[in-house]
C-alpha positions as CSV (number, residue, x, y, z in Angstrom):
1,M,0.1,0.1,0.1
2,R,3.0,2.3,0.9
3,A,4.5,1.8,-2.6
4,A,1.2,2.4,-4.0
5,R,0.7,5.9,-2.6
6,S,4.5,6.8,-3.1
7,A,3.7,5.7,-7.1
8,L,0.5,7.8,-6.8
9,A,2.5,10.5,-5.4
10,A,5.1,10.8,-7.8
11,L,2.7,10.5,-10.6
12,V,0.9,13.8,-8.9
13,L,3.8,15.6,-9.1
14,L,4.5,14.6,-12.4
15,A,1.3,15.2,-14.1
16,P,2.0,18.9,-14.3
17,S,5.2,18.9,-16.1
18,L,3.4,16.1,-18.7
19,A,0.5,18.3,-19.3
20,R,3.1,21.2,-19.7
21,A,4.5,19.9,-22.4
22,Q,1.3,19.6,-24.4
23,D,0.5,23.4,-24.2
24,A,0.9,25.4,-27.2
25,G,2.3,28.1,-25.3
26,D,5.0,26.5,-24.1
27,A,5.8,24.9,-27.5
28,A,6.2,28.3,-29.2
29,R,8.3,29.2,-25.9
30,F,10.7,26.3,-26.7
31,V,10.8,27.0,-30.4
32,R,11.1,31.1,-29.8
33,G,13.9,30.1,-27.2
34,L,16.1,28.0,-30.2
35,Y,15.9,30.9,-32.5
36,G,16.7,33.4,-29.6
37,A,19.9,31.4,-28.7
38,Y,21.5,32.6,-32.3
39,H,24.1,35.8,-31.1
40,G,27.5,35.6,-30.4
41,K,28.9,32.3,-31.2
42,G,25.4,30.7,-31.5
43,P,23.7,27.8,-30.1
44,D,25.5,24.3,-29.6
45,Y,22.3,22.2,-30.7
46,L,24.8,19.6,-32.7
47,G,26.9,19.1,-29.5
48,R,26.2,19.8,-25.4
49,R,22.6,21.5,-26.3
50,A,21.7,17.7,-28.5
51,P,19.8,16.1,-26.0
52,A,17.8,19.3,-24.9
53,T,16.8,19.8,-28.4
54,F,16.3,16.7,-30.5
55,S,13.9,13.7,-29.5
56,P,16.0,10.6,-28.8
57,G,15.4,9.4,-32.3
58,L,16.3,12.4,-34.0
59,L,19.4,12.4,-32.3
60,R,20.2,8.8,-32.6
61,L,20.1,9.9,-36.4
62,I,22.1,12.8,-35.8
63,R,24.9,10.6,-34.1
64,Q,25.3,7.9,-36.5
65,A,25.6,10.4,-39.2
66,A,28.1,12.4,-37.6
67,A,30.3,9.0,-36.6
68,Q,29.8,7.5,-40.0
69,T,31.4,10.8,-41.8
70,P,35.0,10.2,-42.2
71,A,37.4,12.6,-40.2
72,G,37.6,16.2,-42.8
73,E,34.5,15.3,-45.0
74,V,31.1,17.1,-44.1
75,G,28.9,14.7,-44.6
76,A,25.1,14.6,-44.2
77,L,25.5,17.3,-41.5
78,D,26.6,20.1,-43.3
79,G,24.7,23.2,-41.7
80,D,22.7,23.7,-38.8
81,P,19.4,22.0,-39.1
82,I,17.4,24.5,-36.5
83,C,18.0,27.6,-38.6
84,D,18.7,25.6,-42.0
85,C,21.7,27.6,-42.6
86,Q,25.5,27.7,-41.7
87,D,26.1,31.5,-40.8
88,F,23.6,33.4,-38.9
89,R,22.0,36.6,-38.0
90,I,18.7,35.9,-37.5
91,S,16.0,38.5,-37.0
92,R,12.0,38.9,-37.6
93,L,11.1,35.9,-35.9
94,E,7.4,34.6,-36.1
95,V,6.3,31.1,-34.5
96,T,2.9,29.7,-34.8
97,V,1.9,26.4,-33.4
98,S,-0.5,24.0,-34.7
99,G,-2.0,20.1,-34.1
100,V,-1.2,20.0,-30.1
101,A,-2.2,16.6,-29.3
102,G,-0.7,13.8,-27.8
103,G,2.2,14.5,-26.7
104,R,3.1,16.0,-30.3
105,A,3.0,19.5,-32.2
106,Q,3.4,21.2,-35.1
107,A,5.6,24.6,-34.9
108,T,6.5,26.8,-38.0
109,A,9.3,29.3,-37.6
110,R,9.5,32.2,-40.0
111,F,12.4,34.6,-39.8
112,R,15.2,36.4,-41.6
113,N,18.8,34.8,-41.6
114,L,21.3,37.5,-42.7
115,G,18.3,39.2,-44.1
116,D,17.0,36.4,-46.4
117,P,13.1,35.1,-45.7
118,R,13.2,31.4,-44.0
119,T,10.5,29.1,-43.0
120,V,11.4,25.9,-41.0
121,R,8.8,23.5,-39.9
122,L,9.5,21.9,-36.6
123,D,7.7,18.3,-35.6
124,L,7.7,18.6,-31.9
125,A,7.5,15.6,-29.3
126,A,7.0,15.9,-25.4
127,I,9.7,13.8,-24.3
128,R,9.4,13.6,-20.1
129,G,7.3,16.6,-20.1
130,H,9.7,19.1,-22.1
131,W,9.5,19.6,-25.8
132,R,11.9,18.3,-28.4
133,V,12.7,18.7,-31.8
134,D,11.4,15.2,-33.7
135,D,11.5,16.6,-37.3
136,I,12.8,19.3,-39.2
137,H,11.0,20.6,-42.7
138,T,12.6,23.1,-45.1
139,T,12.1,23.6,-49.0
140,D,15.3,21.9,-49.4
141,T,14.7,19.0,-47.2
142,P,11.2,17.9,-46.8
143,S,12.1,15.7,-43.7
144,Y,15.5,15.9,-42.0
145,A,14.7,12.4,-40.0
146,A,14.1,11.1,-43.6
147,Y,17.5,12.3,-45.2
148,L,19.4,11.1,-42.3
149,R,18.2,7.9,-43.0
150,Q,18.9,7.6,-46.2
151,S,22.4,9.3,-45.8
152,L,23.1,6.3,-43.7
153,R,22.2,3.7,-46.3
154,P,24.9,1.7,-47.8
155,T,25.8,3.5,-51.4
156,G,24.4,0.9,-53.5
157,A,20.9,1.0,-51.2
158,R,20.8,4.9,-52.1
159,H,20.8,4.1,-55.5
160,G,18.3,1.2,-55.9
161,R,21.1,-1.3,-56.3
C-alpha cells in the first residue's frame, strides 16, 4: 500500500510537467528559445545542447550520421538544421504552433537569416514533460529525419541497387 501511495504521489507531481509540454504556449516558447540562442557564437545544438533540443530518435540519427562521416569530410550534417543555415544573423522571428495533441505538435518558424526570408517547420514531441524537435522540414529538405536515414544507407541502397 505504501509503495502504491508513493507511486501515486510521484505521478501527481509528474503530471503538471507532462501536461505542460502539451501546451501550445510552451511549445511556442521552446521554439522561440531555440531561435533566440542565435547570437554571439550561437547555440551548440549538435553538441552539448543536442539532448535538450532533439527527440531521442532524431538525436540517434544525427549521432549515427556524424559517426559515419570520415574525418575531414562534411557528410550529411553540413549545416545547422534548426536555422537551415551555416552562418546566421536571425531577425524578425514569428512562431506559430498547431496540432497540439497526444504529446505532439507542429511549429512553424518564419524569420530572416542574414536578411533572407526563411521558413522552417518543426515536428515537436513531448519527452519527459519537455518539448523536443522530432523532425525538421524546409524547402530543400522535406524531412531532416528521412534525409539522415537515407544518408545512413549503404551506397548501393541509395541508388536502388
